[in-house]
N, C-alpha and C positions, 0 to 999 in steps of 0.2 A: 537460317530459321530464327523466328522470334523466340528469344530465350525465355520469355515469360510463359510461353506455352510448351516448353520442353517437358517431356515426360520421363519418368524413371526408366521405363522400358527402352526408350531411345538412348538414354545416357548409358545404361548398362550393356547395350549391344556393342559399345565401342571396344576396340582393342588398344590398350595403353602400352606403349613401348617401355616396359619396366627395365629391360636390359640396358637400354640407352641411359636411363636415369642412374643405373648402377655404374656404368662406364664414366659418367660425369660426376660420380661420387655424391649424387643427390639422395641416393638410397644405398644402404650397405648390402654386402653379400648375404648377410643373415636376413635382411629385409626382403631381398629378392626371393630367397628360398621360401619365406613365409607367404609371400604373394603368389608364388607358383602353386603352392599347395592349396591356396584359398580361392583365387580368382577363377571365375567361370565354372566352379564346381557346384554339384547339386546342394540344395539347402541342407539336407541331412549331414553331408560331409562338412559343410561350413559350420553347422551347429556343433558338431563334435570337436572341431578345431578350436572353436571359441570356448567350449567347456574345458578343453585341455590347456589352452594357451591364450586365454582371453586378454589378459593385461598386455602381452607382447603384441597382439594385433592392434589394441587400442593405441599403444605407444607408437607403433608403425604408422597407423593412419593419421594420428595427430602430427607426427614428424613430417609426413608428406605435405599436409596442409600448411605447416609452418615454413617448409623449405622450397616447395614447388609452387610456382605462380601461374602456370599454364592453365587457362580456364577449363579446357576439356578435362584435364586431369583432376583439378579441384572438384569439378562437378561429379566426376566418376567416384572419387573417394567419399565425397559427401553422400552420394547415392548408396555406396557400400555400407556406410555407418547407419544411414537412415533405414536401410533394408534390415540390417542386423537388429536395430532397436525396435522397429515397428513389429518385427516377428516376435520379439520378447523384450518388453521395456525393462525388465529386471536386469538386463545386461548393462544398463546404464551404470550400475554399481561398479562395473569393471573400470570406469573412468576414475574411480576414487580408490583404486587399489594402492596399498602402501608402497608398492614398487614404483609407482608413478608420482610419489609425493614431491619429488624435487623438480618435476616438469610443470610447465604452464599449460595445463590441458584446456583451460577456457579460452586463452588468448586468440587462437586461430579463428574460432567460431565467432567471437565478439568482433574481430577485425573484419571478417567476411560479411557481417551484417551491413556494413556501410560501403564495402568495396565492390561486392559482386553484383551480378544480374539477379533477376527475381528468383530463378531456380536456386541459386546459391544462397540468397537471403532467406528464403522460405525454409530450406533444409537446415541452415545454420540455426535459425530461430527455434525450430522444433527440436533439434538435437540438443541445443542449450537448455531448453525447458526440461527435457528428459534428464539430462545430467544434473541439473540443479535439484530437481525433485528427488533424485536418488542419493544425494550427498548424505554422508553420515551425520547423525544428530550429535550435537556437542555433548561430551561427557561419556560417550560409550567406548572411549579408548581408540577409536579409529581416527586417522588423520583426514580432516576435510580438505579435499584438493584445493589448491590455490592459497593455502595458509601454511605451507611447510616452512620450517625455520632453517633447514639446512642448505637451502639453495643460495647460490652466490649472486644471482641476479634477481631483481624484483619480480615477484610473481603476482599475477592478477588476483586480487582478493575477491572473496565472494560478494562483499558489498559493492566492489567496483563492477563486477559482472552484472549483478542485479540492477544497479543504476544504469549501466550501459544498455542493458536489454530493455528496461522500462522506457528509456529515452527513445530507443528505436521503435518500440511498440506504440508509444504515443505519437511519434512522427507518422506512423502508418495510419493512425486515426485522423490526423490532420491532412496528410497528403500521401495517400497510398502509393507504393511503388507499383502495385498491380491494381487495376481499376475495380475488379470484382473480388479478388482474393485477399488483398492487403488488410482491409478492416476486419473481416471475419477471423483471420488467423491471429491478428493482434488481440482481439477480444477473447478468443479461446485461450491464448497463452496467459493473458492478464488474469483471467478467472482463476487459474490454478496458482499463479505466482503471488496474488494479492494476500495470500495467507501469511506472507513474510512481512514483518514490520518494516524492514528496510524498503521493500517494494512499495508499501503503502505510503511511506514518507516521500519517496521519489515521485510517486503517482500524484500526491497532493501538490508537490512543487511544480509538476508539469501540467497542473490544472486538468488532471485526468477525468474527473467527473464531468466537467464542462465538455469534454471531447466525446464522452459516451452518450450523454443525454440526447443529442440530436439524432443519433443512430436509431433510436426507438420511437422518435416522434412520428406522428401520422404522416408527415410530409416527406419522411426519409426514403431515399431510393434504396438504402441498405436494409430496410425493414423486412426481415424474413423470420420464420419461426425459430431458426437456429440462433440468429443474432439477438432477437428479442429475449429468447430463453436465457442465453448466457449473460446478457447485460442485466436482466432483472435478478437472476440468481446472484450475480456479483454485487449488485446494489443491496440486496437483502443481507448478504454477508458483511457488507461494509457499514450497514446502518448503525450498529452499536459502537463503531470505532471512531474515536476522535471527533473531528468536526464534519464528518461526511454527511450526517443527517441534515445539518444546517445548510450545507452547500446544495443538497438535493432540493430542499424547500426553496432556496433562493433561485434555483434554476428552473422552477416550475414543474418539478417531477410529479407532484400530486395530481396536477391536471392531466399529464400524460398517462399516468397510471389509470386514472378514471376512464380516459379514452380507450386504453388498451383493454380494460375489463369489458367494454361493450362489444369487443370482437369475439368471434366464436372460436376460442382456443380449445383444442381437444387434449392438450397436454396437462395432466393433473398437477405435476410438479410446478409448472409455470403458473397455473391458476392459484395454487397455494402460496407461491412466492409473491404474486401480485397482491393477494389479500394481506399477507404478513407485512409487505412493504407499505401498503395503504394504511394499515393500522399503526405501524411504527411512525410513519410520517405525520399522521393525525396527532399522535401523542407528542411528537416533537413540536408541532405547530402550537399545541396548547402551552407547552413549556416556554417556547419562544415568545408567545403572546403574553404570558404572565410576566416574564422578565422585561419584555419590551414596555409593558404598561408601567411596571415599577420604575424602569429607567427613565421613562418620560416624566413621571411624577417627580423623581429626584432632580432631573435636569431643569424642571420648571421652578424648583426651589420651594414649593409649598407642599409640605407633607401632612398626611392625616392618617388616622388609624384604620386604613383599609385592611380587609382580612389578610392579605398576603404578608403583611409585616409580622404577624404572629403565627402564620401557618408553617409548621415544621416541614411539611413536604416541599413548600416553595423554597425554603432555604437549602434543604438537602439536594434538590434537583438543580438549583440555579447558583449555588455558592461559587462554583468555579467560573461562572460567567462574570463575576466581579473582577476577575483577573484581566479582562479585556482592556486594551488601550492603556496599559500600565496603571491598572486599578483606578480608572477614570471615575467610576461611580463613588468609590470610597473617598476619593479626593474632593468630589462635589459635596458629599455629606459633611466633610470637615469644613468646607467653605461655608456651608449653612450654619454650622456651629459658630463660626467666626463672625458672620455678617447678619444672620436673621434676627429679627426682633419679635417673631411670632413664637410664643411659648409652645404651641402644639408641634410646630415644625422642629423646634429644638429637642423636645421630648422624644419624638419619633426618630430623629437622626441619632440620638444617643442609644435608643433601643436597637436600631438597625445595626449600629456598630457592635453592640453586645451580641447580637445574633450572628454576625459575621465571625466574631471571635469564637463563638460556640461551635459553629458548623464547619468552618474551614480548618483543615488540618494544621495550617501554619498561621491561623488568624491572629493569634496573640502577637506573634513576631511582626507580621505585616503591619498591623495597626500601630504597634510601638514604633516601628521604623518611620511611619508617616507622621510621627509626633502628635498622635491623637490624645495621649494622656493629659498633656498640659491644657489642651482646649477643653476637654471634658471636666477636668478638675475645677476650672473657673466657674462651671455651671453648678457645682455642688452647693453654692450659696445663692442660687437664683431665687427670686421672690416667689416663683411659681412652683407649687409642690410637685406637679406632674414632671416638671423638668428635673428637679433635684432627685426625685425617685429614680428616674431612668439614667441620670448621670451616675448615681451611686451604683446601680446595677452594672453599668458599663465598666466602671472602675473595678468593681469586685471581680467581674469576669476577666478583666485585663490582668489583674494581680494574681488571681487564683489559677488561671489557665483552663484549658478545655476539660481536663480530668474532673475538676470540681464544678465547672461552670454550669453543667446541666442540672445541678441541684438548686440553682438559683432561679426562681421563677419571677416573672414580672408581676 
């Protein structure tokens, strides 16, 4: 049978020879006893056993996945875990019980993502997502699984798990293991996992936004209400984080959003998310445009008193953009101070340096490190009054620091 189309029912109908595994010491006598009480029993009986002895069953299932490699048995145990968690996702907390702190609960599932057939990969992915979501939050006294200090062998850390899972999910977006189910499952898992900063970092490194955008473009074969909904909600949540908004603009998302809005969606949440995303991206484009204009003016080397130089909002919204390319724009401003013979350009360059000092949290330190003070001091005796006025302002802000700089007005 094609393993990609294997169903839970087909797997759970199998009879696994547990006694043979005990004879070969792959499971213990206690493990066999637990399995006999649990396997093939009604759901109510299994639920009671999990309530009474849940951590022991989790330990047993994880041990089997770690020690037994026969595909039929691996599929069967994954199906048992999947069944147990889908009936009650809160049971994922059992995987973080203190009694399991010295075991590597994550490792078997992470390994099976790359080793198994589609049934094994899909179930391992979903189980991992449940376990990760249920892990104890730092500071509540509980031991987060995978970070125990008493274990003698290295344990898979949560950061390692998240990175491994994100790599697999992004691989599914590039080249799905299953033609119709690979991408939707990856998108669904990512939407919940992207709340984690480590996941967002790995997602950026894997060029994740670039992988998601084509899935919602009008030409996509994957475009369905479920895929579009999850991707759009994910993008909306990522919009305020880091450089995601700039990436979305670069990849042409505003045009795709406009196209999607013309379709007759009946889903209110999706329509709201589309509107929020459209507004957020418009706002980002305005900010990008104003800084791009500024950047172009500086790179040309001819500065004038355009409104943006004195607009507080421009500096508040764009001051971190000056960090790009190892402070390229600041370095060009300093080059203007060294080489320009135009008094207006010199005055504006001094003023812009003083603005950077005022609005950037580390502005004073950065400008000092770039040896700006010496260059500006030379202009204090310039024949043009506009140049000397702005050179003085820059030096005052440089010496006084951000705390007092705001009191000095140009």
